[in-house]
ZAGU-508645 format. One record per residue (C-alpha): residue number from 0; y, x, z. Coordinates in Angstrom, 2 decimals, padded with zeros to 5 digits. Example, Ala and Ser with C-alpha at 12.3 -4.5 7.8 and 13.67 -1.06 7.14 Angstrom:
BEGIN
<resi = 0&y = -004.50&x = 012.30&z = 007.80>
<resi = 1&y = -001.06&x = 013.67&z = 007.14>
END
This chain:
BEGIN
<resi = 0&y = 042.25&x = -102.91&z = -177.34>
<resi = 1&y = 038.89&x = -102.59&z = -175.59>
<resi = 2&y = 036.25&x = -104.74&z = -173.98>
<resi = 3&y = 036.04&x = -105.14&z = -170.20>
<resi = 4&y = 033.90&x = -102.02&z = -169.74>
<resi = 5&y = 036.04&x = -099.87&z = -172.04>
<resi = 6&y = 033.06&x = -098.64&z = -174.09>
<resi = 7&y = 034.06&x = -100.66&z = -177.19>
<resi = 8&y = 037.41&x = -100.14&z = -178.90>
<resi = 9&y = 037.86&x = -103.12&z = -181.21>
<resi = 10&y = 038.46&x = -102.21&z = -184.84>
<resi = 11&y = 040.37&x = -105.33&z = -185.92>
<resi = 12&y = 043.39&x = -104.86&z = -188.15>
<resi = 13&y = 045.08&x = -107.80&z = -186.46>
<resi = 14&y = 044.81&x = -109.71&z = -183.16>
<resi = 15&y = 045.70&x = -113.41&z = -183.04>
<resi = 16&y = 046.37&x = -115.42&z = -179.89>
<resi = 17&y = 046.84&x = -118.99&z = -181.13>
<resi = 18&y = 048.39&x = -121.39&z = -178.65>
<resi = 19&y = 047.16&x = -124.62&z = -180.26>
<resi = 20&y = 044.23&x = -125.97&z = -182.22>
<resi = 21&y = 046.44&x = -126.38&z = -185.27>
<resi = 22&y = 047.54&x = -122.76&z = -185.12>
<resi = 23&y = 043.93&x = -121.64&z = -184.74>
<resi = 24&y = 042.81&x = -123.69&z = -187.75>
<resi = 25&y = 045.55&x = -122.16&z = -189.86>
<resi = 26&y = 044.68&x = -118.59&z = -188.80>
<resi = 27&y = 041.02&x = -119.08&z = -189.64>
<resi = 28&y = 041.57&x = -120.89&z = -192.94>
<resi = 29&y = 044.12&x = -118.33&z = -194.13>
<resi = 30&y = 041.88&x = -115.37&z = -193.34>
<resi = 31&y = 038.83&x = -117.01&z = -194.88>
<resi = 32&y = 040.63&x = -117.95&z = -198.09>
<resi = 33&y = 041.65&x = -114.29&z = -198.43>
<resi = 34&y = 038.03&x = -113.20&z = -197.96>
<resi = 35&y = 038.81&x = -111.47&z = -194.67>
<resi = 36&y = 036.40&x = -111.58&z = -191.70>
<resi = 37&y = 037.16&x = -113.27&z = -188.38>
<resi = 38&y = 035.57&x = -112.75&z = -184.97>
<resi = 39&y = 036.35&x = -114.39&z = -181.64>
<resi = 40&y = 037.10&x = -112.74&z = -178.31>
<resi = 41&y = 036.59&x = -114.48&z = -174.98>
<resi = 42&y = 036.87&x = -112.53&z = -171.74>
<resi = 43&y = 035.47&x = -109.31&z = -173.24>
<resi = 44&y = 032.43&x = -109.09&z = -170.97>
<resi = 45&y = 030.05&x = -108.04&z = -173.75>
<resi = 46&y = 028.92&x = -104.40&z = -173.79>
<resi = 47&y = 028.18&x = -104.02&z = -177.49>
<resi = 48&y = 030.01&x = -104.89&z = -180.72>
<resi = 49&y = 029.00&x = -108.54&z = -180.89>
<resi = 50&y = 032.70&x = -109.54&z = -180.83>
<resi = 51&y = 034.02&x = -106.72&z = -183.01>
<resi = 52&y = 035.40&x = -106.87&z = -186.55>
<resi = 53&y = 037.44&x = -104.79&z = -188.97>
<resi = 54&y = 039.32&x = -107.96&z = -189.92>
<resi = 55&y = 040.95&x = -110.58&z = -187.69>
<resi = 56&y = 040.15&x = -110.82&z = -183.99>
<resi = 57&y = 041.02&x = -114.20&z = -182.49>
<resi = 58&y = 041.49&x = -114.50&z = -178.74>
<resi = 59&y = 041.03&x = -117.98&z = -177.29>
<resi = 60&y = 042.80&x = -117.06&z = -174.04>
<resi = 61&y = 046.02&x = -118.88&z = -174.92>
<resi = 62&y = 044.49&x = -122.12&z = -176.20>
<resi = 63&y = 045.18&x = -125.12&z = -173.95>
<resi = 64&y = 042.77&x = -125.38&z = -171.03>
<resi = 65&y = 040.78&x = -128.61&z = -170.91>
<resi = 66&y = 038.40&x = -129.94&z = -168.25>
<resi = 67&y = 037.70&x = -133.64&z = -168.83>
<resi = 68&y = 035.01&x = -135.28&z = -166.67>
<resi = 69&y = 033.06&x = -138.30&z = -167.90>
<resi = 70&y = 031.28&x = -139.60&z = -164.81>
<resi = 71&y = 029.58&x = -142.43&z = -166.64>
<resi = 72&y = 028.03&x = -140.03&z = -169.15>
<resi = 73&y = 027.31&x = -137.34&z = -166.55>
<resi = 74&y = 029.19&x = -134.73&z = -168.56>
<resi = 75&y = 032.31&x = -132.60&z = -168.72>
<resi = 76&y = 034.24&x = -131.53&z = -171.79>
<resi = 77&y = 035.65&x = -128.02&z = -171.31>
<resi = 78&y = 037.70&x = -125.74&z = -173.53>
<resi = 79&y = 035.70&x = -122.74&z = -174.73>
<resi = 80&y = 037.98&x = -120.11&z = -173.21>
<resi = 81&y = 037.78&x = -121.55&z = -169.70>
<resi = 82&y = 036.09&x = -119.26&z = -167.19>
<resi = 83&y = 033.12&x = -120.56&z = -165.23>
<resi = 84&y = 034.94&x = -119.92&z = -161.97>
<resi = 85&y = 037.80&x = -122.18&z = -163.06>
<resi = 86&y = 035.42&x = -124.86&z = -164.29>
<resi = 87&y = 033.39&x = -124.68&z = -161.09>
<resi = 88&y = 036.43&x = -125.20&z = -158.87>
<resi = 89&y = 037.50&x = -128.23&z = -160.92>
<resi = 90&y = 034.04&x = -129.80&z = -160.83>
<resi = 91&y = 033.61&x = -129.16&z = -157.12>
<resi = 92&y = 036.92&x = -130.89&z = -156.43>
<resi = 93&y = 035.54&x = -133.88&z = -158.35>
<resi = 94&y = 032.27&x = -133.84&z = -156.38>
<resi = 95&y = 030.27&x = -132.53&z = -159.35>
<resi = 96&y = 028.32&x = -129.42&z = -160.26>
<resi = 97&y = 026.47&x = -127.48&z = -162.94>
<resi = 98&y = 022.78&x = -126.68&z = -162.65>
<resi = 99&y = 023.40&x = -122.94&z = -162.32>
<resi = 100&y = 025.89&x = -120.11&z = -162.75>
<resi = 101&y = 025.74&x = -116.48&z = -163.79>
<resi = 102&y = 026.34&x = -113.51&z = -161.52>
<resi = 103&y = 030.00&x = -113.35&z = -162.54>
<resi = 104&y = 032.29&x = -116.40&z = -162.46>
<resi = 105&y = 034.79&x = -114.42&z = -164.55>
<resi = 106&y = 033.09&x = -115.06&z = -167.92>
<resi = 107&y = 034.17&x = -117.70&z = -170.44>
<resi = 108&y = 032.03&x = -120.74&z = -171.07>
<resi = 109&y = 031.92&x = -120.27&z = -174.85>
<resi = 110&y = 031.19&x = -116.55&z = -174.68>
<resi = 111&y = 028.41&x = -116.96&z = -172.13>
<resi = 112&y = 026.76&x = -119.74&z = -174.13>
<resi = 113&y = 027.06&x = -117.85&z = -177.42>
<resi = 114&y = 025.07&x = -114.90&z = -176.06>
<resi = 115&y = 022.48&x = -116.64&z = -173.86>
<resi = 116&y = 023.85&x = -115.67&z = -170.46>
<resi = 117&y = 022.02&x = -117.08&z = -167.44>
<resi = 118&y = 021.61&x = -117.16&z = -163.70>
<resi = 119&y = 018.24&x = -117.09&z = -161.94>
<resi = 120&y = 015.58&x = -119.52&z = -160.76>
<resi = 121&y = 012.05&x = -120.28&z = -161.92>
<resi = 122&y = 013.09&x = -123.86&z = -162.79>
<resi = 123&y = 016.59&x = -123.01&z = -164.05>
<resi = 124&y = 017.25&x = -122.66&z = -167.76>
<resi = 125&y = 020.09&x = -120.52&z = -169.07>
<resi = 126&y = 023.73&x = -121.62&z = -169.15>
<resi = 127&y = 023.81&x = -122.86&z = -172.78>
<resi = 128&y = 020.91&x = -125.20&z = -172.00>
<resi = 129&y = 023.47&x = -127.45&z = -170.25>
<resi = 130&y = 025.42&x = -127.94&z = -173.48>
<resi = 131&y = 025.18&x = -131.42&z = -174.99>
<resi = 132&y = 027.83&x = -130.94&z = -177.70>
<resi = 133&y = 029.65&x = -128.00&z = -179.26>
<resi = 134&y = 032.96&x = -128.23&z = -181.15>
<resi = 135&y = 033.99&x = -125.42&z = -183.45>
<resi = 136&y = 036.50&x = -124.56&z = -186.12>
<resi = 137&y = 034.69&x = -123.44&z = -189.27>
<resi = 138&y = 035.87&x = -121.10&z = -192.00>
<resi = 139&y = 037.83&x = -123.73&z = -193.90>
<resi = 140&y = 039.73&x = -124.74&z = -190.78>
<resi = 141&y = 037.68&x = -127.91&z = -190.30>
<resi = 142&y = 036.68&x = -129.10&z = -186.83>
<resi = 143&y = 032.91&x = -129.66&z = -186.66>
<resi = 144&y = 030.91&x = -131.12&z = -183.76>
<resi = 145&y = 027.16&x = -130.80&z = -183.29>
<resi = 146&y = 025.53&x = -132.93&z = -180.57>
<resi = 147&y = 022.19&x = -132.74&z = -178.82>
<resi = 148&y = 019.61&x = -134.51&z = -180.97>
<resi = 149&y = 021.43&x = -133.84&z = -184.25>
<resi = 150&y = 019.99&x = -131.49&z = -186.88>
<resi = 151&y = 020.91&x = -127.87&z = -186.20>
<resi = 152&y = 022.13&x = -128.43&z = -182.67>
<resi = 153&y = 019.63&x = -125.92&z = -181.23>
<resi = 154&y = 021.09&x = -123.27&z = -183.50>
<resi = 155&y = 024.75&x = -124.14&z = -182.98>
<resi = 156&y = 024.99&x = -123.68&z = -179.19>
<resi = 157&y = 023.81&x = -120.07&z = -179.02>
<resi = 158&y = 024.92&x = -118.56&z = -182.32>
<resi = 159&y = 026.56&x = -115.18&z = -181.55>
<resi = 160&y = 029.88&x = -116.48&z = -182.85>
<resi = 161&y = 028.45&x = -116.60&z = -186.38>
<resi = 162&y = 029.29&x = -120.24&z = -187.14>
<resi = 163&y = 032.95&x = -120.53&z = -186.17>
<resi = 164&y = 035.39&x = -120.53&z = -183.28>
<resi = 165&y = 034.02&x = -122.61&z = -180.40>
<resi = 166&y = 036.97&x = -124.60&z = -179.10>
<resi = 167&y = 035.21&x = -126.95&z = -176.66>
<resi = 168&y = 031.79&x = -127.81&z = -175.25>
<resi = 169&y = 030.36&x = -130.80&z = -173.43>
<resi = 170&y = 028.09&x = -129.87&z = -170.52>
<resi = 171&y = 025.66&x = -131.80&z = -168.34>
<resi = 172&y = 026.86&x = -132.22&z = -164.76>
<resi = 173&y = 025.25&x = -133.49&z = -161.56>
<resi = 174&y = 026.42&x = -134.37&z = -158.05>
<resi = 175&y = 027.77&x = -131.44&z = -156.06>
<resi = 176&y = 025.44&x = -129.61&z = -153.69>
<resi = 177&y = 025.68&x = -126.93&z = -151.04>
<resi = 178&y = 023.87&x = -123.61&z = -151.12>
<resi = 179&y = 022.92&x = -121.18&z = -148.35>
<resi = 180&y = 022.47&x = -117.53&z = -149.27>
<resi = 181&y = 020.62&x = -114.78&z = -147.42>
<resi = 182&y = 019.78&x = -111.19&z = -148.29>
<resi = 183&y = 016.56&x = -109.40&z = -147.36>
<resi = 184&y = 016.21&x = -105.61&z = -147.37>
<resi = 185&y = 013.15&x = -103.50&z = -148.17>
<resi = 186&y = 010.96&x = -106.03&z = -149.94>
<resi = 187&y = 007.94&x = -103.97&z = -151.09>
<resi = 188&y = 006.98&x = -103.99&z = -154.76>
<resi = 189&y = 003.48&x = -104.89&z = -153.60>
<resi = 190&y = 004.80&x = -108.34&z = -152.68>
<resi = 191&y = 005.59&x = -108.97&z = -156.35>
<resi = 192&y = 002.27&x = -107.57&z = -157.49>
<resi = 193&y = 000.49&x = -109.97&z = -155.16>
<resi = 194&y = 002.51&x = -113.08&z = -156.03>
<resi = 195&y = 005.37&x = -112.72&z = -158.52>
<resi = 196&y = 005.81&x = -116.47&z = -158.95>
<resi = 197&y = 005.80&x = -117.04&z = -155.19>
<resi = 198&y = 008.47&x = -114.41&z = -154.59>
<resi = 199&y = 010.72&x = -115.52&z = -157.43>
<resi = 200&y = 010.20&x = -119.19&z = -156.50>
<resi = 201&y = 010.95&x = -118.74&z = -152.80>
<resi = 202&y = 014.40&x = -120.35&z = -153.24>
<resi = 203&y = 016.41&x = -122.25&z = -155.82>
<resi = 204&y = 017.77&x = -118.94&z = -157.14>
<resi = 205&y = 016.27&x = -115.53&z = -156.41>
<resi = 206&y = 017.52&x = -112.12&z = -157.57>
<resi = 207&y = 015.89&x = -108.80&z = -156.72>
<resi = 208&y = 017.72&x = -105.47&z = -156.88>
<resi = 209&y = 016.08&x = -102.04&z = -157.15>
<resi = 210&y = 016.75&x = -098.47&z = -158.27>
<resi = 211&y = 013.05&x = -097.94&z = -159.20>
<resi = 212&y = 012.73&x = -094.91&z = -156.90>
<resi = 213&y = 009.60&x = -094.38&z = -154.82>
<resi = 214&y = 010.19&x = -094.56&z = -151.07>
<resi = 215&y = 007.76&x = -092.32&z = -149.14>
<resi = 216&y = 004.85&x = -093.26&z = -151.37>
<resi = 217&y = 005.46&x = -096.97&z = -150.89>
<resi = 218&y = 006.86&x = -097.47&z = -154.36>
<resi = 219&y = 010.29&x = -098.98&z = -155.07>
<resi = 220&y = 011.79&x = -101.23&z = -152.39>
<resi = 221&y = 013.82&x = -104.26&z = -153.41>
<resi = 222&y = 016.79&x = -106.11&z = -152.00>
<resi = 223&y = 016.29&x = -109.88&z = -152.35>
<resi = 224&y = 019.16&x = -112.36&z = -152.70>
<resi = 225&y = 017.86&x = -115.87&z = -151.98>
<resi = 226&y = 019.96&x = -119.00&z = -152.57>
<resi = 227&y = 018.65&x = -122.36&z = -151.27>
<resi = 228&y = 020.04&x = -125.80&z = -152.12>
<resi = 229&y = 020.54&x = -128.69&z = -149.70>
<resi = 230&y = 017.29&x = -129.55&z = -147.95>
<resi = 231&y = 015.44&x = -126.41&z = -149.02>
<resi = 232&y = 014.11&x = -123.96&z = -146.45>
<resi = 233&y = 014.89&x = -120.26&z = -146.64>
<resi = 234&y = 012.18&x = -117.66&z = -145.94>
<resi = 235&y = 011.82&x = -116.34&z = -142.40>
<resi = 236&y = 013.39&x = -113.11&z = -141.15>
<resi = 237&y = 010.29&x = -111.01&z = -141.90>
<resi = 238&y = 009.47&x = -112.56&z = -145.26>
<resi = 239&y = 006.69&x = -110.77&z = -147.17>
<resi = 240&y = 007.24&x = -107.47&z = -145.39>
<resi = 241&y = 011.03&x = -107.44&z = -145.83>
<resi = 242&y = 013.68&x = -107.88&z = -143.14>
<resi = 243&y = 016.74&x = -110.12&z = -143.05>
<resi = 244&y = 019.92&x = -108.09&z = -143.69>
<resi = 245&y = 022.00&x = -107.41&z = -140.59>
<resi = 246&y = 025.30&x = -107.86&z = -142.43>
<resi = 247&y = 026.81&x = -108.53&z = -145.86>
<resi = 248&y = 025.46&x = -106.61&z = -148.84>
<resi = 249&y = 026.67&x = -105.62&z = -152.29>
<resi = 250&y = 024.05&x = -105.27&z = -155.05>
<resi = 251&y = 025.01&x = -101.61&z = -155.54>
<resi = 252&y = 024.35&x = -099.60&z = -152.35>
<resi = 253&y = 027.43&x = -098.07&z = -150.79>
<resi = 254&y = 029.92&x = -100.34&z = -152.55>
<resi = 255&y = 032.33&x = -102.44&z = -150.45>
<resi = 256&y = 030.98&x = -105.95&z = -149.85>
<resi = 257&y = 034.29&x = -107.85&z = -150.04>
<resi = 258&y = 033.74&x = -109.03&z = -153.65>
<resi = 259&y = 030.28&x = -110.46&z = -152.84>
<resi = 260&y = 029.80&x = -114.16&z = -152.17>
<resi = 261&y = 029.17&x = -115.18&z = -148.56>
<resi = 262&y = 025.73&x = -114.53&z = -147.12>
<resi = 263&y = 024.13&x = -115.06&z = -143.70>
<resi = 264&y = 022.86&x = -118.58&z = -144.54>
<resi = 265&y = 026.36&x = -120.04&z = -144.21>
<resi = 266&y = 026.44&x = -123.30&z = -146.19>
<resi = 267&y = 028.98&x = -123.47&z = -148.98>
<resi = 268&y = 029.58&x = -125.26&z = -152.28>
<resi = 269&y = 027.39&x = -124.32&z = -155.23>
<resi = 270&y = 030.22&x = -122.62&z = -157.12>
<resi = 271&y = 030.92&x = -120.29&z = -154.17>
<resi = 272&y = 027.28&x = -119.23&z = -153.62>
<resi = 273&y = 025.35&x = -119.21&z = -156.90>
<resi = 274&y = 027.34&x = -116.27&z = -158.36>
<resi = 275&y = 026.91&x = -112.90&z = -156.69>
<resi = 276&y = 030.67&x = -112.24&z = -156.85>
<resi = 277&y = 033.84&x = -114.11&z = -155.94>
<resi = 278&y = 036.29&x = -115.11&z = -158.66>
<resi = 279&y = 039.29&x = -113.77&z = -156.74>
<resi = 280&y = 037.88&x = -110.22&z = -156.79>
<resi = 281&y = 037.15&x = -107.86&z = -159.64>
<resi = 282&y = 033.49&x = -107.05&z = -158.90>
<resi = 283&y = 033.97&x = -103.48&z = -160.14>
<resi = 284&y = 036.45&x = -101.54&z = -162.20>
<resi = 285&y = 034.45&x = -102.24&z = -165.32>
<resi = 286&y = 033.26&x = -098.64&z = -165.39>
<resi = 287&y = 029.69&x = -099.50&z = -166.26>
<resi = 288&y = 027.35&x = -100.46&z = -169.08>
<resi = 289&y = 024.72&x = -103.17&z = -168.94>
<resi = 290&y = 021.39&x = -103.86&z = -170.65>
<resi = 291&y = 018.85&x = -106.62&z = -170.15>
<resi = 292&y = 015.47&x = -107.57&z = -171.58>
<resi = 293&y = 013.47&x = -110.80&z = -171.27>
<resi = 294&y = 009.68&x = -110.75&z = -171.04>
<resi = 295&y = 007.33&x = -113.68&z = -170.60>
<resi = 296&y = 006.91&x = -114.20&z = -166.86>
<resi = 297&y = 003.14&x = -114.12&z = -167.19>
<resi = 298&y = 003.50&x = -110.48&z = -168.27>
<resi = 299&y = 006.12&x = -109.69&z = -165.64>
<resi = 300&y = 004.01&x = -107.48&z = -163.40>
<resi = 301&y = 002.66&x = -105.52&z = -166.37>
<resi = 302&y = 006.25&x = -104.98&z = -167.56>
<resi = 303&y = 007.35&x = -103.77&z = -164.12>
<resi = 304&y = 004.46&x = -101.33&z = -163.95>
<resi = 305&y = 005.31&x = -100.03&z = -167.43>
<resi = 306&y = 008.80&x = -099.11&z = -166.19>
<resi = 307&y = 007.71&x = -097.24&z = -163.06>
<resi = 308&y = 006.95&x = -093.97&z = -164.90>
<resi = 309&y = 010.59&x = -093.93&z = -166.10>
<resi = 310&y = 012.01&x = -093.65&z = -162.57>
<resi = 311&y = 013.05&x = -090.00&z = -162.97>
<resi = 312&y = 014.78&x = -090.71&z = -166.29>
<resi = 313&y = 016.53&x = -093.76&z = -164.87>
<resi = 314&y = 017.90&x = -092.04&z = -161.76>
<resi = 315&y = 020.80&x = -090.03&z = -163.28>
<resi = 316&y = 022.27&x = -092.93&z = -165.30>
<resi = 317&y = 021.33&x = -096.08&z = -163.36>
<resi = 318&y = 023.50&x = -097.82&z = -160.77>
<resi = 319&y = 021.06&x = -100.67&z = -160.06>
<resi = 320&y = 018.56&x = -103.01&z = -161.70>
<resi = 321&y = 018.28&x = -106.74&z = -161.13>
<resi = 322&y = 015.20&x = -108.90&z = -161.67>
<resi = 323&y = 015.77&x = -112.61&z = -162.37>
<resi = 324&y = 013.84&x = -115.54&z = -163.78>
<resi = 325&y = 014.89&x = -117.93&z = -166.55>
<resi = 326&y = 013.06&x = -121.11&z = -167.51>
<resi = 327&y = 012.16&x = -121.77&z = -171.15>
<resi = 328&y = 014.53&x = -123.61&z = -173.50>
<resi = 329&y = 014.60&x = -124.73&z = -177.14>
<resi = 330&y = 017.65&x = -122.86&z = -178.46>
<resi = 331&y = 016.70&x = -120.92&z = -181.58>
<resi = 332&y = 018.31&x = -117.57&z = -180.69>
<resi = 333&y = 017.82&x = -117.79&z = -176.94>
<resi = 334&y = 016.05&x = -114.79&z = -175.35>
<resi = 335&y = 014.12&x = -117.38&z = -173.30>
<resi = 336&y = 013.21&x = -119.53&z = -176.32>
<resi = 337&y = 009.98&x = -121.41&z = -175.53>
<resi = 338&y = 008.87&x = -119.07&z = -172.75>
<resi = 339&y = 009.53&x = -118.77&z = -169.02>
<resi = 340&y = 010.96&x = -115.29&z = -168.56>
<resi = 341&y = 011.40&x = -112.45&z = -166.15>
<resi = 342&y = 014.74&x = -110.86&z = -167.00>
<resi = 343&y = 015.03&x = -107.10&z = -166.37>
<resi = 344&y = 018.67&x = -106.12&z = -166.02>
<resi = 345&y = 020.10&x = -102.59&z = -165.84>
<resi = 346&y = 023.62&x = -101.61&z = -164.77>
<resi = 347&y = 024.31&x = -098.12&z = -166.08>
<resi = 348&y = 027.00&x = -095.55&z = -165.42>
<resi = 349&y = 029.66&x = -095.51&z = -168.13>
<resi = 350&y = 028.19&x = -092.60&z = -170.09>
<resi = 351&y = 027.04&x = -093.86&z = -173.46>
<resi = 352&y = 025.52&x = -090.57&z = -174.79>
<resi = 353&y = 023.41&x = -090.22&z = -171.64>
<resi = 354&y = 022.48&x = -093.89&z = -171.40>
<resi = 355&y = 021.34&x = -094.61&z = -174.97>
<resi = 356&y = 018.21&x = -092.37&z = -174.91>
<resi = 357&y = 017.14&x = -094.02&z = -171.66>
<resi = 358&y = 017.75&x = -097.47&z = -173.15>
<resi = 359&y = 015.47&x = -096.49&z = -176.03>
<resi = 360&y = 012.81&x = -095.33&z = -173.56>
<resi = 361&y = 013.00&x = -098.66&z = -171.71>
<resi = 362&y = 012.67&x = -100.54&z = -175.00>
<resi = 363&y = 009.60&x = -098.48&z = -175.91>
<resi = 364&y = 008.00&x = -099.21&z = -172.54>
<resi = 365&y = 008.67&x = -102.94&z = -172.87>
<resi = 366&y = 007.74&x = -103.28&z = -176.55>
<resi = 367&y = 004.13&x = -104.35&z = -175.82>
<resi = 368&y = 005.53&x = -107.38&z = -174.00>
<resi = 369&y = 007.73&x = -108.63&z = -176.89>
<resi = 370&y = 010.87&x = -108.03&z = -174.82>
<resi = 371&y = 013.95&x = -109.76&z = -176.22>
<resi = 372&y = 017.29&x = -108.04&z = -175.53>
<resi = 373&y = 020.36&x = -109.83&z = -174.19>
<resi = 374&y = 022.66&x = -110.35&z = -177.18>
<resi = 375&y = 025.80&x = -109.22&z = -175.35>
<resi = 376&y = 024.49&x = -106.02&z = -173.78>
<resi = 377&y = 023.43&x = -102.52&z = -174.82>
<resi = 378&y = 020.21&x = -102.19&z = -176.83>
<resi = 379&y = 019.07&x = -100.00&z = -179.71>
<resi = 380&y = 016.19&x = -101.88&z = -181.37>
<resi = 381&y = 016.54&x = -102.50&z = -185.09>
<resi = 382&y = 017.00&x = -105.79&z = -186.90>
<resi = 383&y = 013.40&x = -106.29&z = -188.10>
<resi = 384&y = 011.99&x = -105.51&z = -184.64>
<resi = 385&y = 014.29&x = -107.97&z = -182.88>
<resi = 386&y = 014.09&x = -110.59&z = -185.60>
<resi = 387&y = 010.30&x = -110.70&z = -185.36>
<resi = 388&y = 010.67&x = -111.92&z = -181.76>
<resi = 389&y = 012.45&x = -115.15&z = -182.84>
<resi = 390&y = 010.27&x = -117.80&z = -184.56>
<resi = 391&y = 013.33&x = -119.84&z = -185.60>
<resi = 392&y = 015.37&x = -116.94&z = -186.98>
<resi = 393&y = 015.26&x = -118.28&z = -190.54>
<resi = 394&y = 016.52&x = -121.65&z = -189.31>
<resi = 395&y = 019.44&x = -119.88&z = -187.64>
<resi = 396&y = 020.15&x = -118.00&z = -190.87>
<resi = 397&y = 020.13&x = -121.21&z = -192.91>
<resi = 398&y = 022.49&x = -122.90&z = -190.44>
<resi = 399&y = 024.91&x = -119.98&z = -190.68>
<resi = 400&y = 024.83&x = -120.23&z = -194.47>
<resi = 401&y = 025.52&x = -123.96&z = -194.23>
<resi = 402&y = 028.50&x = -123.77&z = -191.88>
<resi = 403&y = 029.87&x = -120.40&z = -192.99>
<resi = 404&y = 028.87&x = -119.91&z = -196.66>
<resi = 405&y = 031.49&x = -117.20&z = -197.21>
<resi = 406&y = 030.34&x = -115.16&z = -194.21>
<resi = 407&y = 033.79&x = -115.28&z = -192.63>
<resi = 408&y = 032.44&x = -115.00&z = -189.09>
<resi = 409&y = 029.91&x = -112.28&z = -189.71>
<resi = 410&y = 030.12&x = -108.69&z = -188.54>
<resi = 411&y = 027.85&x = -105.66&z = -188.58>
<resi = 412&y = 025.83&x = -106.79&z = -185.54>
<resi = 413&y = 025.29&x = -110.30&z = -186.90>
<resi = 414&y = 024.30&x = -108.91&z = -190.30>
<resi = 415&y = 021.74&x = -106.64&z = -188.66>
<resi = 416&y = 020.05&x = -109.22&z = -186.45>
<resi = 417&y = 020.74&x = -112.53&z = -188.26>
<resi = 418&y = 020.73&x = -111.44&z = -191.92>
<resi = 419&y = 022.47&x = -113.56&z = -194.53>
<resi = 420&y = 020.43&x = -116.40&z = -195.96>
<resi = 421&y = 020.26&x = -116.99&z = -199.70>
<resi = 422&y = 018.19&x = -119.48&z = -201.65>
<resi = 423&y = 016.42&x = -116.57&z = -203.33>
<resi = 424&y = 015.04&x = -115.44&z = -199.97>
<resi = 425&y = 013.31&x = -118.75&z = -199.33>
<resi = 426&y = 009.51&x = -118.61&z = -199.52>
<resi = 427&y = 007.90&x = -120.23&z = -202.53>
END
């Protein structure tokens, strides 16, 4: 059994697909009492071993789906295994919406929140920032709920699956809104150098795609995807030296555009425009790897310039890069913890031996900017280097020790980046 991309073959000795909460609680409690590790699998859209284990792998795909709207509270309770595309359709039918969505509507709510997945927009925080309560099954089979404002909540929402099996979440909702999307070709890099915040803030959500290659001495050219909410103006046809696309586009040049969400400034509901891809299509065959790093937006231009000398190394292994913005949040293990970020995303060809040295080169170039890697994607930095980027790492470690004292939900990746907490490690 592999992840979506096929680059990770899971090493679990047993796969469980519980069909009820009671069955799930029994699976977890039995494994934990035997001292055997448990990890949880959502839709498999991670590109590293964050979901892997040599013990019991629990899929939440067969648990009952739940979408329960509370209009008075302005919230929705959703089962963890529900995909964002399914949730979006349900909310839109009820006249409600989320603040943002990721590029893919195919990912599960719990998995996306556990790894800090996000959309784009200078005022938009990541997807787990919408969580107001998280329900999980802990190692003893107990059902535990942590709510916004309670101790440890900021560590329970985005926890890499290290606390338990997330069975449900409550999310903030708002009235539904329409979005219009346009694509601009050939935006010069100079436009970002002159006014990064102005470019990235030109619409509710802005994504820029590039292959980093110089074009006739003009530097890399970018394709801009701009998504405007009701009442917002979109940039003109010749915005900042670019030109409005003359037809639909796919982020990867030369790829069929059918899977892409509708462009051309045609109004449509938020859930059909904020993602780059439609739920009813597979956006690719999964034959790719992905990496992403988050740098403080104030250092964004310096980070972009640091990557330009790598263009020749990137070319053989890179499909496309995407630049996005993420507003600061207060979640302890969030890559955008307490800083507004420019997110630098890389979609690689599925060739791990060729990609990893280039990933390391990107990490070296971005190290001066304290770049935090996306937890669910490919990166090579060591535990101490990554841990130093998270001021609340020790709080996250203590919370894991509190809710999972036996270490049932740990794996090699969690041990490396969120080391076990013991009283002896506490400072005097």
